N, C-alpha and C positions, 0 to 999 in steps of 0.2 A: 879109716886109716889114721887121719889126723887125731881123732878122739882117742884111739888106742894108744898112740904115741904120747899124747898129753897125760893120759892115765898112768902110763908106765913111768913117765918123768916124775909125776907126783908121788908114785910109790917109792922111787929112789930117794926123794927128799924126806919122806915120812919115816922110812925104815931106820935111818941112823938115829933119829930122835927116840924112837921106841927102844932101840938097843941101849941108849944111855940110861934109861930108867930101870934097867934090869941088873941083877947082881952078876958078877963076873962068871959065876958058874952057869947061869942061864944063858949068858952071851956066847959061851963056847958051844952050847947046844943049838944055836940058831943056824939054819941052812943058808948057804951063800945065795946072793941075788942072781936071777937069771940074766944072761947077756942079751943086749938089744939086737933084734933081727933086722937086717937091711932088706927092704922090699925089692922084688925083682920086676923089671919092666920089660915087656916084649917090644922090640924096636925094629924099625926098617930104615932104609937109607933114602935120602932125598935123591931122586934120579934126574939127571939132565937129559931131556928128550926133546925132539922136535915135535911140536904140535902138528898132528896130521889127522884130522877127523872130517867127517862130513855131516852137515846139518841140512835139514829140509826147509826150504823157504818157498812161500807162495809166489807165483809169477802170473803174468798175463800176456797172452799172445795178441799182437796187433798186426794189422795189414802193413805191408811195406809202404804202400801209398794208398791214401784214402781221400777221395775227392768227391765233393758234392757238386753236381752239374746243374747249373741254373741256365735259364734263357737269358741271352745277352740283351735282347729287346723284347718288348711285349708283343705277343702274337698268339694266334690260335694254332693248336697242334694239328697239323695236316696229316702227318704220318709219324708213327713211332715204331721202330723195328725191333726193339729189345724188350725183355721182361726180366723179372727177378730170376737170377741164376744164369743169365745168358753170358757166355764167354765171348769177349770182343777183342779186336785187334786195334792197335793205334791207328787213327785216321778213319776208322770205320764210321759210316753214317749211322747215328743213333736215332735222330728225330729230325723232322722238317717242320718249320712253322710257316704260317701265312699271316702277313700284316698288310691289309689293304691300304692303309695310310702311307706305308713305305712305297708301295707301287705308285701312288699319286705323287709323292715327293720325287721319286725317280723320274716320272714322266715330265714333271714341271722342270726339273733340273736339265733334262735332255733338251726340252724345248728352248730353254734359255740359252743353252750352248749353241743350238742351231741358229737362233736369232743373232747371237753375237758373231757367229761365223759368217752369216749373211752380211751383217754390217761391215765386218772386216773386209770381205771380198769386194763389196761396193766401194769402200774407201780405197782399197788397193787399185780398183779400176780408175777411180778419179785421179789417184796419184800417177797412174800410167798415162792418162790423158794430159795432165799438167806437164809431165816430163816430156811427152811428145811435142807439146806446144813450145816448151822451152827450147828443145832441140831445133824446131822449125825456125824459131826466132833467132837462134844463134846462127843458123845457116843463112837466113836473110840478112843478118847483120854482117856476116862475112862477105856476102855479095855486095851489099851497099858500101862496105868499107873499101872493097876493091875498086868499085866505081868511083868513089870519092877520091881515091889516090890517083886514078888515071886522069880524072878531070883536073885535079889540082896540079898534076905534072904538066898537063897540056896547057893550063892557064898561064904557065910561065911564058908561053909564046903569045904575044899580043894578037888579038883578033881570032884565035883558033877556037876558044871556048868562051861562052858568055859567062860573066861573073855570077849571074843569077843561078846558072846551072850548078856551079861549084857550091854555092851557098845552099841550094836545095839538097844536094848530095850530102853535105855535111850535116844538115839537120836530120836527114833520114838515118844517118849513122847514130846520132845522139838519141833519136827516138827508139832505134833498135836496142841500144844499150839499156834504156829505161824499161822497155818491154821485157828484156831478158832478166833484169833485176826483179821485176814484179813476178815473173814466172818462177824464179828461184825462191822467192819468199813464199809463194803459194805452194811450191813443191815441199818446202820444209814444213809448212803447216800440215800438208796432207800426210807427209811421213810421220809427224807426231801423232796425228789422228789414227793412222794405221797401227802405230806402235801401241797406243792406248787401247784401241779395240782388240789388239792381239793379247795384251795383258789381261784385259777383261775376259776374253774368251778362255784364256788359260785358267783363270780363277774359277770360272764357271765349270770348266772341265774337271778341275780338282774337286769342286763341290759335288759334281755328278759322280765322280769316282768314290767320294766319301759316302754318298748315298748308296752306291753299288756295294761298298764294303759293308755298310750296315745291313744291306740286303743279304750279304753272305752270312751274317750272324744268324739268319733264319735256318741255316744248316748246322746242326749240332753233331760234332764228331767226337770220338773217344780220344782223350789225351795220351793214353798209354794202354798196354795190354792188361786185361784184368777181367773181373767178373762183376756184373750188375747185381748189387745186393739190395737195392731199394728202388722202387718206381712209384712216383706220385702223380704222373700225368697220363692222360688218355686222349685218344683222338677226339678233336673238337673242343677240348678244354682250353681255357685261357692260361697261358704261361707268361710269367713276368720275372724280372730280376729280383723282385722281393718275394717274401714268403717261403714256402717249403721248396726244396730243390726238386727238379724234375726227376733226376736220377742220382744214384750214388754208385760210384765205381771204386772197386778195391783191387789192388794188385796183391795176389795171394801166392804167386809162385815162390816168393820169398817173404818171410815173416819177421817181425821184431818181437823178441821175448823181453819183457820189462821185468826186472827183478829188483825189489827194494831191499838192499843189503843193510843189515844193522851196522851201527858204528863199530862195534867190536869185531866185525868180520870183514871189514873193507881191506885188510891187508892181503886177503886172498884174491883181490881183483887184479888180474893180469891180462892185458890185452892180448888176444890171440889164443887164450886158453879155451879148451873145449869142455863144456859143462853138460852133464846129462840131466834129463828131466823125464817125468812120467805124466800120464794123463788118465783121468778116470774113464774117458771114452775108449781107451785101449789098454785094459788091464794086462799086466804081464809084459808089456813092451816098453822099451826105453828109447827115447829120442835124444838128440844132442843139438847144441848150438855153440857158437863161437862168440866170445866176448869181443865187442868192437867199440863200444862207446860208453862213456861214464860221465855223469854230470859234474863230478869233482866238487860236489856241494851236498851238504846234508840238509834234510828237511828239519826245520826248527821244532816241529811238533812231534814227529815220529822218530827223529834221530836215525833216519835211514837215508841211503844214497841210491838213487835210481841208476841201474846199470842195464845197458841194452846188449842183447845177443842177437846175432843173425842166424836164422833158422831156414834151411833150404826146404822147400815144400813143392818141388816139381810134381810130385804125385798128387798133390791136392788133398791129402788125407786130413791135414790139420786145417783149422779154421780160426780166423780172428775171433777173439772173445773167449777162447778156451782158457781155463785157469790151471796151468800145470803145477806140479810139485817139483821144485828144482833141487837137485842134489848138489849143494854148494860146498866146496872144499874150504876148510879153515886151516890156515898156516900162519906161522910167525916168522919174522925175518931172522930170528936167532933162537937157539934152544932155550927151553924153560925148565924149571924144577917141578917135579911131580911127586905127590905122596898119595897114599890111600885116602879116601874120603873120611874115614873114621879118625884120621890123625888130626883133623882140624877141629879145634875146640871153639865153641861160640858161646859167649856170655853177653850180658846186656851192655857191657862196657868195651869188649874187644873181641877180636878174632885172632887166634894164635895157634901155634903148634908147640909141642913139648920137645925140646931138643936135649939130649943127654950128652954133656961134654965133660970129660974127665970124671965120670961117675956121678956128676951132679946135675940136677934138673934146672933147665932154663926155659923161660917162656919167650917166644919170638913172634912178634906181631906179623901177620901176613895178610895179603889180599888175595881173595879167591879168584881164580881164572876159569878157563874152560875145562870141561870134563873130557876124558879120552879113554878108550879101551885099548890097552897095549898088551898084546900077547895074551888075551883072555883075562886081563886084570883091569879093574876099574881104577883109574887114577884121576887126580884133580890137580890142575895147574895152580901153583902158588907163587906169589911175589913177595919178597921180604929179604931181610939180612941173613940169608942162608947160602950155603955152598953145596955143590954136588958132593955126596958122600956123607953129609951130616947124619948122625943117628937121631931118628925121630920116633917118638913113642907111637905105636900103632893105634892106640886109643888115647886121643888127646882129651884131658879132663883137668879141671882146676883143683882136684884133690891132690895132684902131684905138685906140691908147693915148690917155689923157687929155692934152690940151694940144698934141697934134700938129697942125701946120698942114696944111690940105688945101684942095684946090679942089673945088668942088661942081658937080655936073651934075644938072639936074632930070630925074627919071625920065619916060619917055614915057608918056602916058596909055594906059590899057588899052583895047584895041579890043573 
């Protein structure tokens, strides 16, 4: 097109010079120059539409809860009641261990408790004896004090009571007071000993209970309802907190569907939205999950964001580890402009569309977006300085130079 137009312009320039070199008679016989033809361009309009398409993303089904069950203390497996595939309930006994050293520790702890209890009882008996002797001394002091008071009153009358008797009674009262003070000190010491032995007994009982609690660790129960998916222990084998787990329990009545959504598609992530997916194990069937959680962070390497869906699996047909194909909806928060794919011209320097405005060609740089099929027509989303209704050449090409005048012809609607 460009070459033909340049050739035609050169012809317009050369023809006048040729005419000047001819006689007037020959100039009258020259035919007039043909008129320039304006090219016709088939155009369409940039359409403002809401992006609404579905793409297929890989996903992964995971158990709602997945727990490796270890032995809390080292011991030999005495009994194991489950195997791979066993359905269990929360609190159900899975295995029982035997640890002889724990039995020995428990026996020693109980013996120490009994010895401490015996010492406390003996000290309590001594305290009771000391208290009885103190009470007896207090009673004797009360009697001696009464006797002394009577003798002292009688001694006021000369010759009734000998002075020596009054003095003896007084010394008996003083001796009684000294004995009571001694018994009181002995009682305090005995009370302190009983209290110390009681505290020691309580500490030993706590230690015995701790040993008993450790013994309870020999009983391994299910932490939740689920299915045993792995078993690494057998009767008679040694189980310990280190190494491979004895069992692995998964809750599969509800599953987690992990989808890694590309950065360009995260606008479609809406909590509570129901998303469909398919599985190779069940061809022709469609399952669904509900968006519940999002990491709100993109992986720096893959530029994707993990999104979690809850999937009900009360029937047990689905299993953790399956790789579904998720039918992910793509949406934009606002309408975008769409054109046919052929309208986008791509060169080594730029990506643009050819806009026809006032009968003249314009190049408008655009950025390509998502593709969408709208009413049976393939369209491409574009972003640039365009408006809805702009006339765009159906076939974008750099042969249509900027500023060239053209005629437009509207493209026929697709059938």
